[in-house]
C-alpha positions in Angstrom: 16.6 -24.4 -34.2 19.3 -22.1 -35.3 18.0 -18.6 -36.1 19.6 -15.8 -38.0 19.4 -13.4 -35.1 18.4 -13.4 -31.5 17.4 -9.9 -30.4 17.7 -9.3 -26.7 15.4 -6.5 -25.6 11.9 -5.7 -26.7 11.9 -1.9 -26.5 11.8 0.5 -29.6 15.3 -0.6 -30.8 14.6 -4.3 -30.5 11.1 -4.1 -32.0 12.2 -2.0 -34.9 15.1 -4.3 -35.6 12.7 -7.3 -35.5 10.4 -5.5 -37.9 13.1 -4.8 -40.4 14.6 -8.3 -40.1 11.2 -9.9 -40.5 10.5 -8.0 -43.6 13.9 -9.2 -44.8 12.7 -12.8 -44.4 15.1 -13.6 -41.6 14.5 -16.1 -38.8 14.4 -14.1 -35.6 13.6 -14.5 -32.0 12.9 -11.3 -30.0 13.3 -11.7 -26.3 11.5 -9.3 -24.0 11.5 -9.5 -20.2 8.7 -6.9 -20.0 10.8 -4.6 -17.7 11.0 -1.4 -19.9 13.1 1.5 -18.5 10.4 4.0 -19.5 7.7 2.2 -17.6 7.5 5.3 -15.3 6.9 7.5 -18.3 3.3 8.7 -18.8 3.7 9.9 -22.4 6.5 9.7 -25.0 7.1 12.7 -27.2 9.1 13.7 -30.3 8.1 10.7 -32.5 6.2 11.8 -35.5 2.7 10.1 -35.7 3.2 8.9 -32.1 3.6 12.1 -30.2 2.1 11.7 -26.7 1.8 7.9 -27.0 2.1 5.9 -23.7 4.9 3.4 -23.6 2.5 0.5 -23.2 0.5 1.6 -26.2 3.6 2.0 -28.3 4.8 -1.6 -27.3 1.3 -3.0 -28.1 1.3 -1.4 -31.5 4.8 -2.6 -32.2 4.2 -6.1 -31.2 1.0 -6.2 -33.3 2.9 -5.0 -36.4 5.7 -7.5 -35.9 3.3 -10.4 -35.5 2.4 -10.1 -39.2 5.8 -11.5 -40.1 5.9 -15.3 -39.6 9.7 -15.6 -39.4 9.8 -13.5 -36.2 9.0 -15.2 -32.9 8.4 -13.0 -29.8 9.2 -14.6 -26.4 8.6 -13.3 -23.0 11.8 -14.2 -21.3 14.9 -12.7 -19.8 18.2 -13.9 -21.3 20.8 -14.4 -18.5 23.8 -15.5 -20.5 25.2 -15.6 -24.0 28.3 -17.5 -24.9 30.0 -17.9 -28.3 30.1 -21.5 -29.5 32.3 -21.6 -32.6 30.4 -19.7 -35.3 27.1 -19.4 -33.3 25.9 -18.2 -30.0 24.1 -20.0 -27.2 21.6 -18.1 -25.1 20.2 -19.3 -21.8 17.1 -17.7 -20.3 16.1 -17.2 -16.7 14.0 -20.3 -17.0 16.9 -22.4 -18.1 15.8 -22.6 -21.8 18.6 -22.7 -24.4 18.6 -21.1 -27.8 21.0 -21.0 -30.7 21.6 -18.0 -33.0 24.0 -17.1 -35.7 24.0 -13.5 -34.6 23.1 -11.5 -31.5 21.6 -8.0 -31.4 21.8 -6.3 -28.0 18.9 -3.9 -27.4 18.8 -4.2 -23.6 19.1 -0.5 -22.9 20.5 0.9 -19.7 19.5 1.5 -16.1 19.2 5.0 -14.6 20.7 5.9 -11.3 18.9 8.9 -9.8 20.4 11.4 -7.3 20.3 10.2 -3.7 17.1 12.1 -2.7 14.4 10.6 -0.6 11.1 10.1 -2.5 12.6 11.1 -5.9 11.2 8.0 -7.5 7.7 9.1 -6.5 8.0 12.1 -8.9 10.3 10.7 -11.6 8.3 10.3 -14.9 5.5 12.5 -13.6 6.9 15.9 -12.9 10.7 15.2 -12.7 12.3 14.0 -15.9 15.8 13.6 -17.5 15.3 14.9 -21.1 14.2 18.4 -22.0 13.5 17.4 -25.6 11.1 14.7 -24.3 9.3 16.7 -21.7 10.4 20.4 -21.9 7.2 21.5 -23.7 5.1 20.4 -20.8 7.4 22.2 -18.4 7.5 25.5 -20.4 7.5 28.8 -18.4 7.0 27.0 -15.1 9.2 27.3 -11.9 11.5 24.4 -12.2 14.3 22.6 -10.3 17.4 20.9 -11.6 18.7 18.2 -9.2 22.2 17.4 -10.2 25.0 16.2 -8.0 28.1 16.7 -10.2 29.6 19.6 -12.1 28.9 18.4 -15.6 25.2 17.8 -15.0 24.8 20.9 -12.8 26.1 23.2 -15.5 24.9 21.5 -18.7 21.3 20.7 -17.8 20.2 24.2 -16.7 21.6 25.7 -19.9 19.5 23.3 -21.9 16.4 23.7 -19.8 16.7 27.5 -20.1 15.3 27.2 -23.6 11.9 26.2 -22.1 11.8 28.1 -18.8 13.8 31.0 -17.3 12.6 30.2 -13.7 15.2 27.6 -12.7 16.9 26.7 -9.4 19.8 24.2 -9.5 20.1 22.0 -6.4 23.3 20.0 -5.9 22.2 18.0 -2.9 25.0 19.0 -0.6 27.7 18.8 -3.2 29.9 21.9 -3.7 30.2 21.2 -7.4 30.5 24.7 -8.9 33.3 27.2 -8.8 32.9 30.9 -8.5 33.0 31.5 -12.2 30.2 29.0 -12.8 28.1 30.6 -9.9 28.6 34.0 -11.5 27.3 32.6 -14.8 24.1 31.4 -13.0 23.7 34.8 -11.4 24.0 36.6 -14.8 21.2 34.6 -16.2 19.0 34.6 -13.1 19.5 30.9 -12.4 19.2 30.1 -8.7 21.6 27.8 -6.8 21.1 25.9 -3.6 24.0 23.7 -2.5 22.5 22.4 0.7 21.5 18.8 1.1 17.9 18.0 0.0 15.9 16.4 2.9 12.8 15.6 0.9 10.3 16.4 -1.8 6.7 17.3 -1.3 3.7 17.1 -3.6 0.7 15.1 -4.5 0.2 12.2 -7.0 3.7 12.6 -8.4 3.3 16.3 -9.0 6.1 18.2 -7.3 5.2 21.2 -5.1 8.2 21.9 -2.9 11.9 21.0 -2.4 13.1 20.8 1.3 16.7 21.2 2.6 18.7 20.8 5.7 19.8 24.4 6.2 17.8 26.3 3.7 14.2 27.4 3.4 11.9 25.3 1.2 11.5 26.3 -2.4 8.4 26.0 -4.4 8.9 24.1 -7.7 6.3 22.3 -9.9 8.7 20.1 -11.8 12.1 19.9 -13.4 15.0 17.7 -14.6 17.4 15.4 -12.8 20.9 14.5 -13.6 21.1 10.7 -13.9 23.9 8.3 -14.2 23.7 5.3 -16.5 24.9 1.7 -16.5 24.2 -1.2 -18.9 21.0 -3.0 -18.0 22.9 -6.3 -18.4 26.5 -7.4 -18.6 26.0 -9.6 -21.7 27.9 -7.1 -24.0 30.9 -6.9 -21.6 30.9 -10.7 -21.1 31.1 -11.2 -24.9 34.0 -8.7 -25.0 32.2 -5.7 -26.5 34.1 -2.4 -26.3 32.5 0.3 -24.2 32.5 4.1 -24.8 33.5 6.6 -22.2 29.8 7.0 -21.3 29.4 3.2 -20.9 27.6 2.5 -24.2 28.6 -0.4 -26.4 30.7 1.0 -29.3 29.4 0.3 -32.8 29.8 1.5 -36.3 27.0 3.3 -38.1 25.2 0.0 -38.7 25.3 -1.5 -35.2 28.4 -3.7 -35.6 30.4 -4.2 -32.5 34.0 -5.2 -32.3 32.8 -8.8 -31.8 31.9 -10.6 -35.0 28.2 -11.6 -35.0 27.3 -9.2 -32.2 25.3 -6.1 -33.0 23.9 -3.4 -30.7 21.2 -0.8 -31.0 19.3 1.9 -29.1 20.2 3.2 -25.7 22.6 0.3 -25.0 25.0 1.7 -27.6 24.2 5.4 -27.8 23.4 6.2 -24.1 22.8 9.8 -25.0 20.7 11.3 -26.4 18.0 8.9 -25.1 14.8 9.2 -27.1 12.3 6.8 -28.5 12.8 7.9 -32.1 16.6 7.5 -31.8 16.3 4.1 -30.3 13.9 2.9 -33.0 16.1 4.4 -35.7 19.1 2.6 -34.3 17.3 -0.7 -34.4 16.4 -0.2 -38.0 20.0 0.7 -39.0 21.5 -2.3 -37.1 19.0 -4.6 -38.7 19.9 -3.2 -42.1 23.6 -3.7 -41.3 23.0 -7.3 -40.2 20.9 -8.2 -43.2 23.5 -6.7 -45.5 26.2 -8.8 -43.8 24.2 -12.0 -44.2 23.6 -11.3 -47.9 27.3 -10.6 -48.5 28.4 -13.7 -46.5 26.0 -15.9 -48.6 27.6 -14.8 -51.9 31.1 -15.1 -50.4 30.7 -18.7 -49.3 
């Protein structure tokens, strides 16, 4: 069956898009491989009426609300390839199933690449995070670490984190990323700097206690932020010819339209930064509104 839109990605962007399209009486399939990027997150913040919600609870509520709209089908599957076939798109899942859609919405998000520090994944999402707006409140006034391996991250993140705590040590993991002027800036504001290679992290149950180095004494820290790199979670957008921004996000207009006719993108897969639940959901809503408007105008133009 040809559907109006196949949404690839069942996170906040994809679910909100499915909700809006369902309410617009559009035939939709929402594909979700159940591998959310924020699975390591204990609680999500900054979303009014849902502050502190767990990612699993948020997804369950979203799926329950979408299920009220009969024109939206939710499928647990990973889409491996999408190819343009004339005026439609063919999707192939990891199980070899084939689907046809008039339009595609990419809400696949991105993958995070953390600094090369042993055991860092044991603490990520519990006491080490990447967004001060998401987790800064819980870190307020505590002794914190910023683990960042390049100049941009090592200078930008501590300035942002300074709003929540003045007790910050920046660790560049063996990279001599900062010049003397930048070091002097840190000294002026009481921000510590350790450029030695990190040999490990110590703590219990994901709660950081110490950072250890090759040629430097251990420092006691109870949490902090890490500078992450991003890449698209799938290559579907690039394979379809979508333009990418300098940060690696799919370029769209204000309503999710890409440079490829019939292909829309929403959430982290297009914005990359800032990465927050509420921004992703809003992006899905706007892209769904843009797609619905296009379908309506195309109907009257035909």
